[in-house]
C-alpha atoms as one frame of an Amber mdcrd trajectory, in Angstrom:
protein
 -43.465   8.673 -16.309 -41.743  11.214 -14.093 -40.411  14.294 -15.842 -36.848
  15.213 -14.866 -35.174  18.511 -15.665 -32.388  18.102 -18.216 -29.574  20.405
 -19.202 -26.753  20.360 -21.729 -23.651  18.660 -20.322 -20.725  21.016 -19.709
 -17.599  19.785 -21.524 -15.715  19.337 -18.236 -18.505  17.419 -16.465 -18.258
  13.762 -15.552 -20.368  11.615 -13.193 -18.931  11.267  -9.679 -18.910   8.209
  -7.436 -22.084   8.239  -5.343 -24.020  10.440  -7.790 -27.541   9.348  -8.636
 -28.196   9.950 -12.341 -30.706   8.890 -14.939 -29.328   6.506 -17.553 -30.693
   4.792 -20.649 -30.671   1.093 -19.703 -33.540  -1.320 -20.412 -35.537   1.868
 -19.911 -34.540   5.236 -18.551 -33.925   4.638 -14.862 -31.866   6.047 -12.033
 -28.449   4.557 -11.323 -25.748   5.043  -8.700 -22.285   5.774 -10.067 -19.983
   3.107  -8.608 -16.657   3.570 -10.413 -14.003   5.853  -8.967 -13.715   9.483
 -10.013 -10.244   9.116 -11.555 -11.701   6.607 -14.021 -14.959   8.497 -14.518
 -13.097  11.645 -15.561 -10.979   9.925 -18.212 -12.841   6.836 -19.413 -15.651
   6.623 -21.936 -17.414   4.137 -19.646 -18.648   4.190 -16.049 -19.686   1.382
 -13.716 -23.177   1.851 -12.304 -25.766   0.083 -10.177 -29.387   0.225 -11.357
 -31.994   1.537  -8.930 -35.510   0.117  -8.781 -38.674   1.448  -7.191 -39.856
  -2.162  -6.729 -38.908  -3.850  -3.468 -38.061  -7.551  -3.556 -38.067  -8.902
  -0.010 -36.030 -11.973  -0.950 -33.044  -9.853  -2.041 -30.938  -8.820   0.938
 -28.370  -7.269  -1.422 -30.612  -4.354  -2.361 -30.245  -1.559   0.195 -33.127
   0.842   0.377 -33.041   4.580  -0.233 -35.776   6.843   1.091 -37.596   9.284
  -1.184 -35.558  12.478  -1.424 -32.214  10.755  -0.906 -29.958  11.318  -3.896
 -32.767  13.297  -5.516 -35.032  10.251  -5.863 -38.756  10.971  -5.967 -39.828
   7.707  -4.270 -38.492   4.998  -2.001 -36.088   2.873  -4.057 -33.681  -0.062
  -3.864 -30.140  -0.302  -5.265 -29.425  -3.482  -7.231 -25.997  -4.301  -5.742
 -26.199  -7.705  -7.430 -26.279  -6.106 -10.909 -23.210  -3.873 -11.454 -22.893
  -2.910 -15.109 -20.590  -0.787 -17.217 -22.210   1.660 -19.613 -21.019   4.386
 -21.932 -20.852   7.770 -20.234 -22.963   9.260 -23.019 -25.945   7.257 -21.698
 -25.868   9.270 -18.447 -28.346  12.152 -18.343 -27.058  15.511 -17.051 -27.498
  16.918 -14.456 -27.311  14.292 -11.689 -30.447  13.923  -9.587 -28.299  14.208
  -6.457 -25.590  12.507  -4.441 -25.784   9.853  -1.761 -24.571  10.292   1.796
 -21.392   8.525   2.899 -23.520   6.208   5.016 -25.714   5.149   2.095 -22.713
   4.691  -0.177 -21.039   2.520   2.505 -24.159   0.292   2.687 -24.103  -0.040
  -1.102 -20.386  -0.869  -1.133 -21.026  -3.593   1.447 -23.853  -4.979  -0.708
 -21.635  -5.086  -3.808 -18.856  -6.857  -1.884 -21.349  -9.442  -0.632 -22.915
  -9.919  -4.062 -19.529 -10.446  -5.724 -18.088 -12.431  -2.785 -15.253  -9.918
  -2.268 -13.505  -9.620   1.079
């Protein structure tokens, strides 16, 4: 298990779109914040995409992220086919990092393809 540095959440903090954070899902794992900031600031829930360190070659809807990107410690893949909504309290502060615009655009494309959105 990788140890991540944790801090107390400031009262005004909320996860931002494109942030990579740890979250308590099936196990504690990194996620990409997908929902828009206006919702993230006011809602009790956020929409996220789980990130896996296991590559599945058959899944073309899982864009890769290189180690270091978004604060990730190893090469990882974003599960664009598995968007989920979780309570904000399950997000660990501080974020591991943020994704580049290019990476976020690839993820957005993957989500649109997975959900058959035009």
